[in-house]
C-alpha positions as semicolon CSV with decimal commas, in nm:
position;residue;x (nm);y (nm);z (nm)
1;M;8,894;11,066;5,070
2;P;8,787;11,260;5,380
3;D;8,406;11,365;5,392
4;H;8,505;11,744;5,476
5;A;8,549;11,843;5,120
6;R;8,298;12,121;5,056
7;I;8,302;12,089;4,684
8;T;8,167;11,770;4,540
9;L;8,169;11,671;4,164
10;E;7,903;11,413;4,078
11;V;7,983;11,229;3,750
12;F;7,702;11,096;3,556
13;S;7,846;10,833;3,338
14;D;7,764;10,530;3,119
15;L;8,026;10,234;3,068
16;R;7,943;10,216;2,701
17;C;8,017;10,604;2,643
18;P;8,345;10,653;2,493
19;F;8,357;11,014;2,622
20;C;8,295;10,911;2,963
21;Y;8,603;10,684;2,958
22;L;8,800;10,966;2,785
23;E;8,712;11,200;3,090
24;E;8,880;10,969;3,323
25;P;9,238;11,090;3,282
26;E;9,107;11,447;3,332
27;L;8,935;11,357;3,662
28;D;9,242;11,190;3,780
29;V;9,439;11,523;3,729
30;L;9,150;11,713;3,910
31;K;9,182;11,473;4,190
32;A;9,563;11,504;4,218
33;H;9,550;11,885;4,184
34;F;9,300;11,967;4,429
35;G;9,333;11,649;4,675
36;D;9,096;11,683;4,982
37;D;8,934;12,009;4,865
38;I;8,715;11,807;4,624
39;K;8,503;11,491;4,644
40;I;8,435;11,303;4,317
41;R;8,128;11,085;4,312
42;W;8,031;10,851;4,033
43;R;7,668;10,816;3,934
44;P;7,518;10,564;3,674
45;L;7,326;10,705;3,384
46;E;7,217;10,440;3,129
47;L;7,203;10,582;2,780
48;R;6,936;10,445;2,548
49;P;6,763;10,203;2,788
50;E;6,516;9,960;2,653
51;P;6,301;9,997;2,446
52;E;6,507;10,259;2,277
53;P;6,690;10,101;1,988
54;A;7,080;10,039;2,019
55;L;7,306;10,201;1,780
56;A;7,463;9,983;1,507
57;P;7,817;9,924;1,619
58;H;7,983;9,995;1,285
59;G;7,707;10,212;1,133
60;D;7,791;10,542;0,964
61;Y;7,719;10,740;1,273
62;L;7,958;10,556;1,527
63;N;8,221;10,495;1,258
64;Q;8,231;10,874;1,171
65;L;8,230;10,957;1,557
66;W;8,518;10,741;1,631
67;Q;8,715;10,850;1,344
68;D;8,663;11,233;1,383
69;A;8,636;11,269;1,760
70;V;8,709;10,952;1,981
71;L;9,040;10,829;1,853
72;P;9,199;11,162;1,818
73;M;9,099;11,262;2,177
74;A;9,210;10,918;2,288
75;A;9,561;10,974;2,153
76;E;9,561;11,326;2,324
77;R;9,471;11,165;2,657
78;G;9,681;10,873;2,638
79;L;9,417;10,598;2,617
80;T;9,429;10,290;2,405
81;M;9,090;10,249;2,257
82;L;8,914;10,016;1,991
83;Q;8,581;10,064;1,850
84;P;8,379;9,788;2,013
85;N;8,230;9,520;1,795
86;H;7,885;9,550;1,957
87;Q;7,653;9,791;2,130
88;P;7,520;9,608;2,438
89;R;7,255;9,741;2,679
90;S;7,472;9,880;2,977
91;R;7,241;9,842;3,260
92;C;7,365;9,514;3,389
93;A;7,718;9,645;3,393
94;L;7,600;9,965;3,593
95;E;7,422;9,745;3,844
96;A;7,745;9,547;3,872
97;V;7,933;9,863;3,973
98;C;7,655;9,958;4,212
99;W;7,686;9,585;4,361
100;A;8,059;9,628;4,408
101;Q;8,006;9,955;4,582
102;R;7,767;9,790;4,809
103;Q;7,968;9,486;4,894
104;Y;8,316;9,609;4,896
105;G;8,324;10,002;4,917
106;D;8,405;10,286;4,694
107;Q;8,761;10,198;4,614
108;A;8,686;9,852;4,503
109;A;8,388;9,966;4,302
110;E;8,607;10,229;4,141
111;R;8,876;9,976;4,028
112;F;8,591;9,751;3,884
113;R;8,431;10,040;3,695
114;L;8,762;10,126;3,528
115;A;8,817;9,756;3,451
116;L;8,486;9,740;3,283
117;F;8,565;10,052;3,084
118;R;8,886;9,900;2,966
119;G;8,725;9,567;2,893
120;F;8,465;9,731;2,676
121;F;8,685;9,972;2,489
122;E;8,991;9,742;2,453
123;N;8,839;9,411;2,405
124;S;8,466;9,445;2,343
125;L;8,348;9,301;2,671
126;D;7,987;9,217;2,666
127;L;7,866;9,463;2,921
128;A;7,501;9,287;2,911
129;D;7,632;8,932;2,973
130;H;7,597;8,839;3,336
131;Q;7,864;8,554;3,313
132;A;8,109;8,789;3,120
133;L;8,068;9,049;3,400
134;A;8,113;8,774;3,680
135;A;8,426;8,644;3,510
136;H;8,559;8,998;3,519
137;A;8,472;9,035;3,866
138;D;8,651;8,715;3,962
139;Q;8,969;8,860;3,779
140;F;8,968;9,159;4,022
141;G;8,934;8,967;4,346
142;L;8,541;9,015;4,376
143;D;8,291;8,736;4,413
144;G;8,167;8,673;4,058
145;T;7,932;8,411;4,162
146;A;7,764;8,656;4,410
147;L;7,759;8,909;4,134
148;A;7,573;8,679;3,887
149;A;7,320;8,619;4,148
150;S;7,269;8,967;4,221
151;L;7,230;9,062;3,863
152;A;6,974;8,768;3,812
153;A;6,784;8,907;4,120
154;G;6,776;9,261;3,987
155;E;6,901;9,390;4,332
156;D;7,024;9,705;4,174
157;T;6,788;9,757;3,898
158;E;6,577;10,015;4,072
159;H;6,873;10,210;4,200
160;V;6,994;10,237;3,831
161;R;6,642;10,343;3,711
162;N;6,605;10,599;3,981
163;E;6,944;10,751;3,906
164;R;6,833;10,808;3,542
165;Q;6,526;10,988;3,692
166;A;6,744;11,208;3,917
167;A;6,942;11,294;3,625
168;A;6,634;11,379;3,424
169;A;6,518;11,602;3,716
170;L;6,837;11,795;3,680
171;D;6,768;11,834;3,293
172;I;7,075;11,594;3,241
173;R;7,013;11,396;2,920
174;G;7,361;11,320;2,811
175;V;7,702;11,187;2,946
176;P;7,943;11,253;3,078
177;A;7,761;11,504;3,290
178;L;7,971;11,678;3,566
179;R;7,752;11,833;3,841
180;F;7,936;12,068;4,088
181;M;7,800;12,116;4,446
182;I;7,897;12,332;4,724
183;D;7,800;12,203;5,070
184;G;7,546;11,977;4,907
185;E;7,391;12,254;4,710
186;H;7,377;12,255;4,320
187;A;7,641;12,469;4,174
188;G;7,615;12,391;3,801
189;V;7,651;12,119;3,543
190;L;7,898;12,081;3,252
191;V;7,804;11,813;2,978
192;G;8,031;11,645;2,767
193;A;8,407;11,546;2,786
194;Q;8,563;11,851;2,915
195;P;8,917;11,975;2,858
196;R;9,142;11,980;3,165
197;R;9,174;12,336;3,171
198;Q;8,786;12,398;3,183
199;L;8,764;12,146;3,479
200;L;9,063;12,305;3,678
201;L;8,903;12,662;3,628
202;A;8,549;12,547;3,731
203;V;8,688;12,423;4,055
204;E;8,919;12,711;4,107
205;R;8,613;12,947;4,063
206;L;8,427;12,765;4,331
207;L;8,710;12,768;4,575
208;D;8,731;13,146;4,514
209;L;8,380;13,167;4,594
210;L;8,415;12,980;4,912
211;R;8,720;13,208;5,003
212;Q;8,502;13,509;4,951
213;Q;8,237;13,387;5,171
214;G;8,478;13,299;5,438
215;D;8,628;13,652;5,415
216;E;8,295;13,819;5,450
217;T;8,206;13,592;5,755
218;N;8,533;13,697;5,927
219;R;8,466;14,066;5,880
């Protein structure tokens, strides 16, 4: 996507968050609707990093959440999702996406990120297993051996931690968090899976603001 888009949407997301995955179809619609007027940028935000305890994969909280919210929303948004059999730490998977971005560019990283989402929410892929992540990379034409070596060396560990600190500085504590920017300046945050109408309205308002600014400049 061209770099001249004045509106940027930074999406803070975790690969084990069902609502982050559920937001993907809505973001696709946003990209299709506004085209070059908006740039969407993914940013990793690990939920419950060590030493915070992981949630029980089939405990009362997650069972209720999936029954009442996740599965109905998945049906509405056309996604096939199964409640994962485990709740692995997501840091390694987030690092894997950062590695793919460094090595192969944004488009390859985007495809790999979506593949990891599908792997976790359709087949309970272990997001903390280096070899499982490497095998998944191989399936998508990436160098799984190089990925495993990068994960073992912790090449992107600091970046993922820094992104969590950056989110905290913006008072972002949950995901998905959608940060809107105009010309690199902060323009607001929406937290949680947003309905399509809300996203479209948010961008339309920013575009209206830019048009008004342009009209005032031309007077």
